[in-house]
LUMZAFI-460420 format. One line per 10 residues: their letters; for each residue z negated, y negated, x of C-alpha. Coordinates in nm, 3 decimals. Layout:
BEGIN
a> Z/Y/X | ... $
END
This chain:
BEGIN
xxxxxxxxxx> -2.576/1.784/7.318 | -2.709/1.771/6.962 | -2.461/1.494/6.881 | -2.180/1.703/7.034 | -2.279/1.998/6.814 | -2.283/1.769/6.508 | -1.933/1.643/6.592 | -1.804/1.998/6.629 | -1.951/2.085/6.289 | -1.778/1.778/6.141 $
xxxxxxxxxx> -1.445/1.888/6.294 | -1.495/2.237/6.151 | -1.566/2.105/5.801 | -1.266/1.871/5.806 | -1.034/2.144/5.933 | -1.147/2.387/5.663 | -1.133/2.122/5.391 | -0.792/1.996/5.505 | -0.636/2.344/5.496 | -0.760/2.404/5.141 $
xxxxxxxxxx> -0.631/2.060/5.042 | -0.284/2.150/5.173 | -0.284/2.465/4.958 | -0.400/2.266/4.653 | -0.131/2.002/4.712 | 0.143/2.266/4.722 | 0.007/2.426/4.405 | 0.015/2.088/4.231 | 0.380/2.042/4.325 | 0.313/1.789/4.601 $
xxxxxxxxxx> 0.396/1.806/4.969 | 0.131/1.943/5.206 | 0.183/1.628/5.413 | -0.017/1.439/5.149 | -0.328/1.639/5.243 | -0.248/1.609/5.615 | -0.233/1.230/5.585 | -0.555/1.222/5.386 | -0.771/1.439/5.611 | -0.614/1.434/5.957 $
xxxxxxxxxx> -0.420/1.107/5.980 | -0.673/0.864/5.835 | -1.015/0.726/5.913 | -1.187/0.801/5.582 | -1.166/1.056/5.305 | -1.249/0.905/4.968 | -1.450/1.167/4.782 | -1.425/1.124/4.404 | -1.226/0.809/4.478 | -1.531/0.596/4.563 $
xxxxxxxxxx> -1.739/0.764/4.837 | -1.596/0.716/5.190 | -1.649/1.012/5.422 | -1.539/1.023/5.787 | -1.192/1.175/5.831 | -1.044/1.325/6.147 | -0.966/0.994/6.317 | -1.320/0.861/6.272 | -1.473/1.179/6.409 | -1.222/1.169/6.699 $
xxxxxxxxxx> -1.329/0.814/6.790 | -1.696/0.920/6.776 | -1.608/1.215/7.000 | -1.442/0.978/7.250 | -1.759/0.767/7.267 | -1.965/1.083/7.310 | -1.739/1.205/7.592 | -1.771/0.875/7.779 | -2.150/0.882/7.736 | -2.165/1.242/7.857 $
xxxxxxxxxx> -1.963/1.160/8.168 | -2.181/0.858/8.243 | -2.525/1.004/8.176 | -2.510/1.382/8.156 | -2.238/1.548/8.362 | -2.352/1.650/8.712 | -2.187/1.477/9.008 | -2.032/1.632/9.314 | -1.692/1.773/9.400 | -1.796/2.119/9.283 $
xxxxxxxxxx> -1.822/1.979/8.931 | -1.481/1.809/8.946 | -1.343/2.078/8.714 | -1.589/1.985/8.440 | -1.502/1.618/8.482 | -1.131/1.693/8.466 | -1.172/1.892/8.142 | -1.372/1.611/7.983 | -1.111/1.354/8.092 | -0.842/1.579/7.938 $
xxxxxxxxxx> -1.027/1.588/7.606 | -1.066/1.210/7.617 | -0.692/1.169/7.677 | -0.612/1.404/7.388 | -0.845/1.243/7.133 | -0.777/0.880/7.226 | -0.404/0.941/7.270 | -0.390/1.121/6.936 | -0.556/0.835/6.749 | -0.341/0.565/6.912 $
xxxxxxxxxx> -0.025/0.778/6.899 | -0.054/0.844/6.525 | -0.055/0.467/6.465 | 0.255/0.416/6.682 | 0.452/0.713/6.545 | 0.749/0.640/6.318 | 0.977/0.867/6.112 | 1.335/0.800/6.001 | 1.601/0.970/5.787 | 1.962/0.964/5.904 $
xxxxxxxxxx> 2.287/1.017/5.712 | 2.652/1.037/5.808 | 2.958/1.078/5.584 | 3.173/1.377/5.680 | 3.520/1.425/5.520 | 3.579/1.757/5.346 | 3.847/2.001/5.456 | 3.777/2.311/5.659 | 3.912/2.208/6.002 | 3.822/1.838/5.983 $
xxxxxxxxxx> 3.479/1.911/5.842 | 3.393/2.174/6.103 | 3.503/1.949/6.390 | 3.310/1.654/6.253 | 2.994/1.856/6.191 | 3.015/2.011/6.537 | 3.039/1.668/6.699 | 2.758/1.526/6.486 | 2.524/1.820/6.548 | 2.592/1.805/6.922 $
xxxxxxxxxx> 2.524/1.432/6.925 | 2.792/1.370/7.190 | 3.104/1.153/7.177 | 3.001/1.017/6.838 | 2.944/0.642/6.799 | 2.594/0.562/6.680 | 2.731/0.365/6.385 | 2.856/0.690/6.229 | 2.493/0.781/6.152 | 2.281/0.535/5.956 $
xxxxxxxxxx> 1.903/0.558/5.988 | 1.642/0.439/5.739 | 1.262/0.443/5.751 | 1.116/0.755/5.589 | 0.933/0.546/5.329 | 1.258/0.360/5.244 | 1.376/0.622/4.993 | 1.635/0.383/4.841 | 1.795/0.301/5.177 | 1.757/-0.075/5.141 $
xxxxxxxxxx> 1.729/-0.168/5.510 | 1.917/0.013/5.788 | 1.733/0.063/6.118 | 1.940/0.005/6.431 | 1.884/0.112/6.788 | 1.802/0.480/6.735 | 1.995/0.693/6.989 | 2.171/0.983/6.823 | 2.110/1.214/7.119 | 1.740/1.142/7.116 $
xxxxxxxxxx> 1.541/1.134/7.436 | 1.196/0.987/7.496 | 1.046/0.826/7.294 | 1.289/0.947/7.024 | 1.349/1.299/6.897 | 1.644/1.361/6.664 | 1.701/1.678/6.459 | 2.022/1.773/6.276 | 1.919/1.909/5.934 | 2.255/2.036/5.805 $
xxxxxxxxxx> 2.499/1.897/5.547 | 2.548/1.897/5.171 | 2.825/1.794/4.931 | 2.757/1.462/4.763 | 3.097/1.386/4.608 | 3.447/1.535/4.596 | 3.598/1.504/4.941 | 3.274/1.391/5.105 | 2.986/1.576/5.267 | 2.669/1.419/5.399 $
xxxxxxxxxx> 2.527/1.524/5.739 | 2.147/1.477/5.743 | 1.920/1.390/6.035 | 1.550/1.346/6.098 | 1.444/1.108/6.376 | 1.094/1.066/6.519 | 0.974/0.778/6.734 | 0.667/0.883/6.931 | 0.584/0.694/7.254 | 0.275/0.915/7.298 $
xxxxxxxxxx> 0.471/1.239/7.271 | 0.361/1.348/7.620 | -0.013/1.320/7.547 | -0.057/1.692/7.457 | 0.124/1.791/7.778 | -0.098/1.563/7.988 | -0.401/1.715/7.817 | -0.274/2.068/7.879 | -0.213/2.009/8.250 | -0.545/1.831/8.311 $
xxxxxxxxxx> -0.750/2.077/8.106 | -0.602/2.390/8.264 | -0.631/2.244/8.616 | -0.992/2.158/8.544 | -1.067/2.504/8.407 | -0.905/2.679/8.704 | -1.082/2.451/8.954 | -1.419/2.499/8.784 | -1.380/2.877/8.783 | -1.263/2.897/9.144 $
xxxxxxxxxx> -1.508/2.648/9.296 | -1.818/2.677/9.078 | -1.823/3.012/8.897 | -1.645/3.238/9.145 | -1.799/3.077/9.452 | -2.151/3.107/9.310 | -2.098/3.482/9.272 | -1.975/3.528/9.625 | -2.219/3.285/9.780 | -2.536/3.484/9.722 $
xxxxxxxxxx> -2.625/3.837/9.816 | -2.616/4.112/9.559 | -2.997/4.116/9.548 | -2.995/3.760/9.414 | -2.819/3.873/9.102 | -3.008/3.984/8.801 | -2.913/4.312/8.646 | -2.729/4.151/8.358 | -2.534/3.919/8.590 | -2.422/4.219/8.791 $
xxxxxxxxxx> -2.310/4.395/8.475 | -2.119/4.091/8.358 | -1.949/4.065/8.698 | -1.832/4.425/8.672 | -1.677/4.365/8.332 | -1.513/4.035/8.432 | -1.378/4.178/8.757 | -1.206/4.448/8.554 | -1.056/4.186/8.325 | -0.933/3.981/8.622 $
xxxxxxxxxx> -0.744/4.285/8.749 | -0.593/4.375/8.412 | -0.470/4.028/8.304 | -0.231/3.969/8.601 | -0.093/4.320/8.549 | -0.024/4.245/8.184 | 0.140/3.916/8.284 | 0.375/4.099/8.523 | 0.466/4.346/8.249 | 0.546/4.057/8.013 $
xxxxxxxxxx> 0.769/3.891/8.273 | 0.957/4.215/8.335 | 1.056/4.253/7.968 | 1.391/4.105/7.856 | 1.328/3.789/7.654 | 1.674/3.639/7.611 | 1.825/3.906/7.385 | 1.883/3.807/7.025 | 1.798/4.102/6.804 | 1.929/3.925/6.493 $
xxxxxxxxxx> 2.285/3.895/6.621 | 2.569/4.147/6.646 | 2.675/4.203/7.008 | 3.022/4.066/7.070 | 3.139/4.387/7.234 | 3.031/4.580/6.924 | 3.260/4.367/6.710 | 3.550/4.459/6.932 | 3.473/4.832/6.949 | 3.365/4.891/6.590 $
xxxxxxxxxx> 3.556/4.866/6.267 | 3.409/4.835/5.919 | 3.503/5.080/5.645 | 3.448/5.051/5.271 | 3.623/5.379/5.196 | 3.554/5.506/4.846 | 3.598/5.865/4.960 | 3.303/6.089/4.890 | 3.353/6.251/5.232 | 3.275/5.921/5.406 $
xxxxxxxxxx> 2.943/5.879/5.226 | 2.846/6.243/5.263 | 2.908/6.221/5.637 | 2.636/5.959/5.689 | 2.379/6.076/5.944 | 2.036/5.936/6.020 | 2.166/5.732/6.317 | 2.507/5.645/6.170 | 2.574/5.273/6.228 | 2.598/5.061/5.915 $
xxxxxxxxxx> 2.654/4.689/5.880 | 2.374/4.522/5.681 | 2.346/4.143/5.653 | 2.561/4.090/5.964 | 2.350/4.329/6.171 | 2.435/4.684/6.280 | 2.152/4.921/6.190 | 2.096/5.298/6.172 | 2.150/5.435/5.823 | 1.799/5.582/5.823 $
xxxxxxxxxx> 1.638/5.241/5.887 | 1.832/5.078/5.605 | 1.731/5.358/5.367 | 1.363/5.330/5.463 | 1.362/4.956/5.405 | 1.547/4.989/5.075 | 1.312/5.252/4.929 | 1.004/5.070/5.056 | 1.116/4.752/4.877 | 1.159/4.941/4.551 $
xxxxxxxxxx> 0.858/5.173/4.549 | 0.634/5.077/4.841 | 0.701/5.415/5.004 | 0.947/5.561/5.254 | 0.971/5.895/5.072 | 1.023/5.993/4.709 | 0.823/6.273/4.552 | 1.066/6.482/4.351 | 0.880/6.663/4.074 | 0.987/6.986/3.914 $
xxxxxxxxxx> 1.231/6.930/3.628 | 1.368/6.598/3.761 | 1.743/6.566/3.826 | 1.684/6.543/4.202 | 1.531/6.891/4.234 | 1.861/7.077/4.228 | 2.014/6.881/4.516 | 1.710/6.762/4.715 | 1.442/7.018/4.632 | 1.085/6.978/4.507 $
xxxxxxxxxx> 0.844/6.772/4.715 | 0.877/6.466/4.934 | 1.234/6.355/4.991 | 1.331/6.131/5.285 | 1.464/5.784/5.210 | 1.807/5.864/5.355 | 1.848/6.152/5.107 | 1.744/5.924/4.822 | 2.013/5.673/4.916 | 2.269/5.954/4.942 $
xxxxxxxxxx> 2.169/6.064/4.590 | 2.230/5.709/4.460 | 2.564/5.685/4.640 | 2.700/6.026/4.537 | 2.531/6.089/4.201 | 2.446/5.747/4.051 | 2.402/5.875/3.694 | 2.139/6.128/3.797 | 1.969/5.884/4.035 | 1.938/5.630/3.754 $
xxxxxxxxxx> 1.684/5.858/3.587 | 1.454/5.872/3.892 | 1.142/5.653/3.885 | 1.204/5.438/4.195 | 1.082/5.099/4.075 | 0.714/5.018/4.119 | 0.576/4.768/3.865 | 0.250/4.600/3.967 | 0.146/4.434/3.638 | 0.089/4.581/3.293 $
xxxxxxxxxx> 0.192/4.257/3.118 | 0.533/4.285/3.286 | 0.570/4.638/3.150 | 0.479/4.513/2.805 | 0.719/4.217/2.822 | 1.007/4.447/2.925 | 0.921/4.699/2.651 | 0.832/4.971/2.901 | 0.551/5.228/2.868 | 0.229/5.046/2.949 $
xxxxxxxxxx> 0.083/5.344/3.136 | 0.382/5.378/3.371 | 0.340/5.264/3.726 | 0.692/5.368/3.832 | 1.002/5.334/3.614 | 1.366/5.432/3.652 | 1.678/5.220/3.643 | 1.775/5.385/3.316 | 1.448/5.262/3.162 | 1.500/4.910/3.300 $
xxxxxxxxxx> 1.867/4.882/3.202 | 1.808/4.797/2.829 | 1.584/4.507/2.931 | 1.789/4.389/3.226 | 1.902/4.062/3.059 | 1.545/3.990/2.955 | 1.426/4.060/3.311 | 1.687/3.819/3.446 | 1.573/3.552/3.200 | 1.206/3.589/3.300 $
xxxxxxxxxx> 1.301/3.589/3.671 | 1.489/3.258/3.629 | 1.174/3.074/3.524 | 1.062/2.809/3.769 | 0.687/2.863/3.782 | 0.434/3.040/4.002 | 0.266/3.248/3.735 | 0.181/3.595/3.874 | 0.387/3.762/3.600 | 0.689/3.547/3.687 $
xxxxxxxxxx> 0.651/3.628/4.056 | 0.644/3.999/3.970 | 0.952/3.958/3.747 | 1.139/3.792/4.033 | 1.043/4.071/4.272 | 1.145/4.339/4.024 | 1.477/4.167/3.945 | 1.554/4.136/4.316 | 1.493/4.510/4.353 | 1.721/4.583/4.058 $
xxxxxxxxxx> 2.000/4.382/4.221 | 1.941/4.565/4.547 | 1.959/4.901/4.371 | 2.282/4.803/4.198 | 2.438/4.698/4.527 | 2.360/5.043/4.670 | 2.491/5.219/4.359 | 2.823/5.030/4.369 | 2.843/5.079/4.750 | 2.835/4.711/4.851 $
xxxxxxxxxx> 2.488/4.699/5.007 | 2.622/4.802/5.347 | 2.941/4.897/5.522 | 2.998/5.202/5.737 | 3.085/5.114/6.095 | 3.335/5.349/6.254 | 3.485/5.371/6.602 | 3.349/5.447/6.946 | 3.012/5.271/6.983 | 2.867/5.144/7.307 $
xxxxxxxxxx> 2.647/5.411/7.465 | 2.352/5.174/7.492 | 2.377/5.078/7.123 | 2.400/5.444/7.023 | 2.092/5.528/7.232 | 1.898/5.241/7.076 | 1.979/5.364/6.726 | 1.874/5.718/6.818 | 1.547/5.590/6.963 | 1.490/5.381/6.648 $
xxxxxxxxxx> 1.531/5.689/6.429 | 1.303/5.886/6.663 | 1.040/5.610/6.646 | 1.030/5.626/6.267 | 1.019/6.007/6.265 | 0.724/6.050/6.506 | 0.508/5.788/6.325 | 0.316/5.669/6.633 | 0.110/5.417/6.435 | -0.036/5.695/6.222 $
xxxxxxxxxx> -0.109/5.912/6.526 | -0.280/5.625/6.708 | -0.499/5.565/6.401 | -0.591/5.934/6.378 | -0.682/5.957/6.748 | -0.877/5.627/6.736 | -1.066/5.747/6.428 | -1.152/6.071/6.608 | -1.280/5.869/6.904 | -1.494/5.667/6.664 $
xxxxxxxxxx> -1.643/5.984/6.509 | -1.709/6.138/6.852 | -1.886/5.824/6.968 | -2.102/5.832/6.654 | -2.194/6.194/6.727 | -2.279/6.096/7.082 | -2.523/5.841/6.947 | -2.715/6.135/6.798 | -2.680/6.401/7.070 | -2.641/6.170/7.374 $
xxxxxxxxxx> -2.433/6.416/7.574 | -2.220/6.314/7.869 | -1.950/6.559/7.759 | -1.919/6.396/7.417 | -1.896/6.054/7.579 | -1.616/6.172/7.807 | -1.421/6.335/7.522 | -1.460/6.025/7.303 | -1.332/5.801/7.581 | -1.044/6.034/7.656 $
xxxxxxxxxx> -0.948/6.004/7.288 | -0.976/5.624/7.320 | -0.749/5.627/7.626 | -0.506/5.856/7.442 | -0.491/5.619/7.143 | -0.428/5.323/7.374 | -0.160/5.528/7.551 | 0.012/5.608/7.220 | 0.022/5.238/7.139 | 0.161/5.163/7.486 $
xxxxxxxxxx> 0.442/5.413/7.422 | 0.494/5.254/7.079 | 0.539/4.909/7.234 | 0.771/5.048/7.502 | 0.994/5.207/7.237 | 0.995/4.894/7.022 | 1.084/4.682/7.325 | 1.377/4.910/7.410 | 1.511/4.919/7.055 | 1.474/4.548/6.980 $
xxxxxxxxxx> 1.564/4.424/7.332 | 1.278/4.177/7.308 | 0.904/4.167/7.337 | 0.775/4.311/7.005 | 0.538/4.027/6.913 | 0.718/3.862/6.623 | 0.528/3.989/6.316 | 0.172/4.023/6.198 | 0.215/4.402/6.205 | 0.299/4.399/6.577 $
xxxxxxxxxx> 0.025/4.153/6.666 | -0.240/4.363/6.489 | -0.123/4.666/6.687 | -0.147/4.463/7.009 | -0.503/4.348/6.937 | -0.602/4.709/6.860 | -0.457/4.823/7.192 | -0.637/4.543/7.378 | -0.972/4.644/7.225 | -0.921/5.006/7.327 $
xxxxxxxxxx> -0.799/4.898/7.670 | -1.127/4.710/7.717 | -1.333/5.018/7.631 | -1.113/5.239/7.850 | -1.149/4.998/8.143 | -1.525/4.982/8.095 | -1.544/5.363/8.096 | -1.337/5.395/8.414 | -1.457/5.101/8.622 | -1.810/5.002/8.509 $
xxxxxxxxxx> -2.104/5.200/8.640 | -2.358/5.053/8.398 | -2.143/5.076/8.090 | -2.312/5.025/7.754 | -2.187/5.341/7.584 | -2.313/5.244/7.238 | -2.068/4.953/7.244 | -1.788/5.204/7.206 | -1.885/5.278/6.845 | -1.813/4.932/6.694 $
xxxxxxxxxx> -1.519/4.871/6.929 | -1.347/5.193/6.825 | -1.437/5.142/6.459 | -1.283/4.793/6.472 | -0.972/4.925/6.648 | -0.940/5.208/6.394 | -0.983/4.963/6.105 | -0.708/4.739/6.245 | -0.477/5.038/6.292 | -0.547/5.151/5.934 $
xxxxxxxxxx> -0.466/4.798/5.815 | -0.144/4.791/6.019 | -0.027/5.133/5.904 | -0.115/5.133/5.536 | -0.101/4.762/5.446 | 0.124/4.574/5.689 | 0.381/4.831/5.802 | 0.720/4.777/5.634 | 0.954/5.063/5.562 | 1.209/4.934/5.813 $
xxxxxxxxxx> 0.999/4.818/6.107 | 1.298/4.683/6.300 | 1.443/4.441/6.050 | 1.612/4.138/6.214 | 1.366/3.859/6.271 | 1.420/3.488/6.190 | 1.626/3.312/6.455 | 1.342/3.070/6.528 | 1.131/3.360/6.656 | 1.393/3.439/6.920 $
xxxxxxxxxx> 1.423/3.081/7.031 | 1.200/3.051/7.335 | 1.005/3.247/7.592 | 0.708/3.023/7.510 | 0.670/3.191/7.171 | 0.641/3.537/7.329 | 0.384/3.422/7.584 | 0.202/3.222/7.314 | 0.166/3.523/7.084 | 0.055/3.754/7.365 $
xxxxxxxxxx> -0.198/3.503/7.498 | -0.348/3.416/7.162 | -0.371/3.788/7.084 | -0.583/3.820/7.399 | -0.797/3.532/7.276 | -0.844/3.679/6.929 | -0.925/4.018/7.084 | -1.192/3.849/7.296 | -1.339/3.671/6.994 | -1.345/3.993/6.793 $
xxxxxxxxxx> -1.503/4.176/7.086 | -1.774/3.913/7.124 | -1.851/3.947/6.753 | -1.869/4.327/6.786 | -2.107/4.294/7.082 | -2.323/4.055/6.879 | -2.343/4.317/6.602 | -2.461/4.576/6.855 | -2.717/4.336/7.000 | -2.855/4.254/6.654 $
xxxxxxxxxx> -2.875/4.621/6.567 | -3.064/4.696/6.888 | -3.308/4.412/6.820 | -3.370/4.549/6.472 | -3.433/4.897/6.608 | -3.650/4.779/6.895 | -3.844/4.537/6.674 | -3.917/4.296/6.959 | -4.080/3.964/6.879 | -3.888/3.641/6.926 $
xxxxxxxxxx> -3.780/3.353/6.699 | -3.428/3.366/6.567 | -3.337/3.001/6.548 | -3.451/2.687/6.721 | -3.793/2.668/6.560 | -3.980/2.742/6.884 | -4.101/2.485/7.128 | -3.864/2.366/7.398 | -4.062/2.551/7.665 | -4.042/2.878/7.472 $
xxxxxxxxxx> -3.668/2.839/7.432 | -3.631/2.763/7.801 | -3.823/3.076/7.894 | -3.607/3.280/7.660 | -3.282/3.141/7.797 | -3.380/3.173/8.163 | -3.577/3.492/8.130 | -3.465/3.848/8.163 | -3.181/3.903/7.923 | -3.002/4.229/7.865 $
xxxxxxxxxx> -2.659/4.318/8.006 | -2.538/4.304/7.647 | -2.632/3.934/7.626 | -2.434/3.856/7.939 | -2.141/4.060/7.811 | -2.154/3.868/7.482 | -2.134/3.538/7.667 | -1.854/3.660/7.895 | -1.635/3.790/7.613 | -1.692/3.471/7.414 $
xxxxxxxxxx> -1.575/3.259/7.707 | -1.279/3.494/7.760 | -1.181/3.471/7.394 | -1.220/3.093/7.382 | -1.018/3.033/7.700 | -0.725/3.252/7.598 | -0.725/3.117/7.242 | -0.703/2.765/7.386 | -0.422/2.863/7.624 | -0.238/3.050/7.350 $
xxxxxxxxxx> -0.265/2.755/7.112 | -0.134/2.516/7.377 | 0.162/2.744/7.450 | 0.227/2.762/7.077 | 0.238/2.383/7.074 | 0.500/2.385/7.351 | 0.712/2.628/7.146 | 0.667/2.420/6.829 | 0.782/2.113/7.018 | 1.102/2.290/7.122 $
xxxxxxxxxx> 1.160/2.450/6.779 | 1.041/2.179/6.538 | 1.024/1.860/6.742 | 0.646/1.815/6.735 | 0.366/1.964/6.941 | 0.110/1.967/6.663 | 0.128/1.902/6.291 | -0.200/2.041/6.145 | -0.008/2.325/5.983 | -0.254/2.573/5.822 $
xxxxxxxxxx> -0.180/2.837/6.087 | -0.238/2.579/6.360 | -0.559/2.472/6.190 | -0.668/2.836/6.185 | -0.638/2.859/6.563 | -0.813/2.522/6.595 | -1.099/2.647/6.377 | -1.150/2.950/6.603 | -1.158/2.722/6.910 | -1.404/2.480/6.750 $
xxxxxxxxxx> -1.625/2.771/6.642 | -1.633/2.908/6.997 | -1.700/2.563/7.144 | -1.987/2.512/6.900 | -2.142/2.843/7.006 | -2.112/2.757/7.376 | -2.261/2.409/7.327 | -2.550/2.548/7.122 | -2.626/2.786/7.408 | -2.580/2.528/7.685 $
xxxxxxxxxx> -2.802/2.275/7.508 | -3.063/2.540/7.420 | -3.035/2.434/7.058 | -3.072/2.797/6.948 | -3.266/3.085/7.092 | -3.103/3.382/7.258 | -3.119/3.579/6.935 | -2.998/3.277/6.740 | -2.696/3.267/6.969 | -2.639/3.637/6.901 $
xxxxxxxxxx> -2.669/3.585/6.525 | -2.423/3.294/6.536 | -2.168/3.499/6.730 | -2.198/3.793/6.493 | -1.980/3.587/6.256 | -1.699/3.569/6.516 | -1.520/3.867/6.363 | -1.528/3.719/6.011 | -1.416/3.376/6.134 | -1.133/3.521/6.341 $
xxxxxxxxxx> -1.011/3.743/6.057 | -1.019/3.459/5.804 | -0.830/3.227/6.039 | -0.587/3.504/6.138 | -0.519/3.680/5.806 | -0.680/3.453/5.547 | -0.457/3.152/5.619 | -0.154/3.371/5.546 | -0.274/3.416/5.188 | -0.236/3.044/5.120 $
xxxxxxxxxx> 0.144/3.061/5.159 | 0.159/2.705/5.293 | 0.320/2.564/5.605 | 0.608/2.614/5.845 | 0.485/2.953/5.967 | 0.641/3.127/5.667 | 0.726/3.432/5.878 | 0.355/3.502/5.914 | 0.275/3.530/5.544 | 0.175/3.874/5.423 $
xxxxxxxxxx> 0.100/3.970/5.066 | -0.137/4.246/4.968 | -0.406/4.165/5.224 | -0.646/3.968/5.004 | -0.831/4.273/4.867 | -0.875/4.439/5.207 | -0.978/4.112/5.372 | -1.226/4.033/5.095 | -1.386/4.378/5.117 | -1.420/4.353/5.495 $
xxxxxxxxxx> -1.568/4.002/5.488 | -1.815/4.095/5.213 | -1.933/4.411/5.390 | -1.965/4.242/5.728 | -2.153/3.939/5.594 | -2.392/4.166/5.403 | -2.454/4.367/5.720 | -2.525/4.051/5.923 | -2.758/3.909/5.658 | -2.951/4.234/5.617 $
xxxxxxxxxx> -2.984/4.304/5.988 | -3.072/3.939/6.053 | -3.350/3.947/5.793 | -3.478/4.273/5.939 | -3.491/4.125/6.290 | -3.659/3.810/6.160 | -3.921/4.016/5.977 | -3.995/4.222/6.286 | -4.033/3.905/6.489 | -4.314/3.771/6.271 $
END
């Protein structure tokens, strides 16, 4: 077990190191695949060019040997333990198949000449992209490392099929009258290994739970249970009832609708107008349909997104004496009225300070007042050519990035001012489309995210007061507020589902809201169903939920929360189920970390004596593990297992989606590595506990970092800006994430030292 723990630590280090190396490679102008090959697709990492350190393949081979040894010498026999054996066999298949498969995998680039000319070109490209009725000789394949195309590779089927996978990558003009259609082909005879692992592992987990865990609960009488085992059973029974219900809700939601496309019936019914008449623009209402980037949206949503891009707000504060006061009044002005002002009175609107500038050196370079945080278009106009010049620079300097953002906003403002940013859609709309637009406007007006944060924060304050007064009435009111906040989020998701005609799990903003709702649903379920509920647990749970809601509302929430999503995110039902499942897993990991915080705090207050880490004798550790633990300890273990299981399932489902969308199950993308890191961290904690390598309090201390680890792997990876998951990147989170991690680590260190001192 010690060797297993050492291997898990090695995997953790390599995963962390490999992700940072991918970010460094991108920053140096190289491909991230260079770092992937170095850390994950090789046997050794050469530190400083001379010191060989084990890379992922070497550690995987060592893990295979360890798995075989465990099955031969350590794993218990008997049909009741068949689930454990099946899970270990699945891991062996994955690791061994991954090592062998990476050596057998091949990659090819394909090219085909397509004649220019609208009709001929479209027909040829359609046939080539479909891969049907096209002779294989029309596409020439070369090995990926053969950049000069010296030796053509024959025998690659254009349509793909095991063991080949062929992707059409589009076309580009190479010469007058000729376009080149580009392909990517992968040869992978071990492509099915992840699927075999997934089937075997999940079957083993289900069998182990049904035959060993569940049967052991039902086999004995209630008197045979310890108090903490009974408490854990109550919590897990509640979870078992909630999860199938959530699965049924997910299946009932429409998943085939494409929110980024215009309905065909809308194109027939509607007509687009670019009338220059002032009456047309003045007649725009909040839910008036407008055509923006090939999507029909409510005018109010477009205006919110536009103003948020420019100023980071969805309202404009009109101060006394500004040109807007006469027509819009003093005070906060809605985004739709701001856009109307630009459309109808562009000269006056040009003097309003819409543009937010984030860097003082940018202000100085553009000859703007250095103390101005917001500037007007009239102030930017004299330096517009200079701004365009700075924005055309091809570097990643923070000032250049800010120049590019500001120039993009200037272009967007100009398109609104000259009335080309959107087109007014006229005609008789479909009733369903009209209702969806009205609901979208209503959603933005009621601000459910803010209300859920306020109610959750109130529940957090009430639970803190209850810690002092310990009144049943306060506990009930606090939990009612928790249930109300969860209910508001449930209504929020119902409205978003109706408006978008899809499950709203496509952005970091929506996933954070989901995790917040899951945390509050756990506390609400514990309050309703559990007789021996640990009421003090509500404080950190509600504080964490309130913090996530604050983060979602004030950091992540865009002005237009229903902007069309990338087509790849509407591509498969597996993505929806993957996001929902991994959100459950992350919620479980966060919850286990919160419970560990509570347990540490209680130990510090109680001042009981026990060693923190494995410095005791083996007998003392055995007595501590098998002795009377608290219900909180059992709950910590249960939520950790819950979080680990659903993170594993969610990651596997994400691999299935990636295989459909990108042609590979796993590619060590930074976001994928983040999920892997969470899984490895949970597995390390479980193995440390199973092998009694740490004491009960040491296990608690280790799990108190679950929140930090989950947040870094969930939000922190986004800050690197590397990988295929570009839709998950979110700027502006580094400061908030850094503050949270610093505060939480300081709390853990201080409380850990206090507990250690009291144990001496």
